[in-house]
C-alpha positions, 0 to 999 in steps of 0.5 A: 233711978237707973234704968233696968239693964235691958232698957240700958242695952236698949237705949245705948243701942238705940243711939248708935242706930240713930247715928248711922246711915244706910248705904245708898242705892243702885239700878241692876238687872233683875238677874242679878238681884239675888241676895240684894235689898230692894230700894223700890216697891214692887207694883204688879204690871199686870193681873195675876194671873193674867188671864183665867187658868186651869188648875189641873190637867183635864178637859175644859167644858160648858157648864150648860152642857154638863148639867143637861148632858152630864152622861154623853160623851164630847168631841175634843176639839183642841188642846191648850198647853200652858203659855198658848194663846186662849181658845174657843169652846163651842157647845157640846164640845170639850178642850184638853187642858193642862195645868196653867193652860189659859181657860177656853172662852165660854168654858166654865169647868175643868174636869180633872182627867182621872175623872175622865173616860177618854175615847180617842178623840172623845171624851166623857165623864165618870159620874157622878163627880162630887163637888162638881160646881160652875168655876170648878178647877179654874183659877180666876184672872186676878185672884193673886193680885190685881194690876197697880197693886203692891206685890213687895214693899222696899227694904227686903232682903231678895231670897228665892221667893222673893226674887221669884215674885219679882220676876213675875210682877215687875215690868222692868228688866232693872231694879233698884236695890241698895248698895252693897255694904262694904265692911272691913274687919281689923283684927288687932293683936301681936299674938294672933297667927294664921293656920299653917303658920308654926305656932308656940304655946304662948301664941294664938290662932286668929280664929275671930277673922275667919269667924267674921268672914264666914258669917259675912260670907252668908250675906250677899249684901256684904262685901268685905275685906280683912287685915291683921293690925299689931298691938300699937296706937299708931298701927291701930289708928292708921288701919282704922282711918284708912278703913274708914276711907273705904268702908261703910262699916268697920269691926274690930276685934280685940283692943277694947278693954283696959290693958295698955295694949287696948289702943281701939278707944284712943283710935277711934276718937283720934279718927273722929268717931264719936263713942256711943258707948264703951261697955254694956252690962252683958256677959260675955262681951262687956267691953264691946265698943259701939261708935259712928263716924262723921259721916254715919259709918259703923265702928264697933269694937268687939272683945278679943275673945272668940265666943264674945266676938261670936255673941256680940257679932250676932247680937249687936253688929249684925242688926246694924249692919242689916239697917245700913244695908236698907233693912226696915229701920224698925226691925232695928230700933224697935225689935232689936232682935233681928232673926231671934226667936222665942222658943220654950226652954226646958233645960233650965237651971237655977244660975243667974247673973246680975248682967244680961247673960248669953249662954251657948246652946245646942238644938237637939234632933227633936228641935230642944235646946240644951246648954253647951258647958263651957269654960268662958269666953276663950272657949272655942270648943264650946263655941264649935259645939253650939247652935246659937245662944240664948238671952237670960235677963239679969237676975232671971233664971233660964227657964220659961220662953227664951229669945234664941239667936242662931247662928245659921240665921244670919244671911 
């Protein structure tokens, strides 16, 4: 009994994932870690906040003074700006304090400035002050996290918010991260021309290479090179062998179908690669080839048509590149839907397909998704109008909650 199509795809994808190995690690300066992948846990080197801090601009008071002399005015005996050493507050006094300033010793409450009446070097309160209580507007030491607690776990991609946490919580100037993933792009095809070259009607602009470069450029944890390879067996094999020597992953476009000039499967075998799957029950992109080298490098052959390249890269290649780059293994092996979101789809039609179907969609101004009409996997005009694609299971319509893969979620 054959597996359902979704399980067939997941099973083959899982086998390829299991054959791959993540890159090694290196120690770098925290100042250069943005966009890299954590290879260590971040454990807080001190409490956060490290001391009691004011959550407001205002005045610090002793609680006992406030409840016994609420209508008095108080001498202002000091100023506590952020970043200054703590002061000591004596009875029947106040200290002016700024947001982030250390709460003075003996102070129990911070009254916002707008609830105070400033009288030169003295201050009084505008009473009644609603909600007044001990500890008002004080951020307590350690309320965010304690010394020695886990702040960030490994395998996380370092974006702006995570970098902020690392700088604040990490006690060392150096940080252990995964090395950048070295990717080689090989575009196969005698017909491919670069923009600016004279072009005949029977020739084709190479849009696949620029597409892959653009997508990889969104990933600071990747570095890449790209080559165009002629459609003959020797050239493809030579280029692939050289790429395997210098790369952690190789992405090929074209040459994976069943034609006389489709030399990628043979080249992979000749270079010692293990072909895990060749063809999947999907549209577009059915000829996709997934393989691994003896050293656990990814070798993925993407079909040559532009829409097929875009869809299969986003759906299959990118999650595996993330795994090689240090992503949490379960992100790939279980979900197999990196950064996809399930959204209600209201532009449904009655069309079904016996394959898993990836249909181009566009976001409207209200966040809804609509189909982009297209003429097949070579329709670069439709690709340029799309914001991503939805995944329609085999034999089902596009109604209900669908997995949406956005182009701009690659990072």
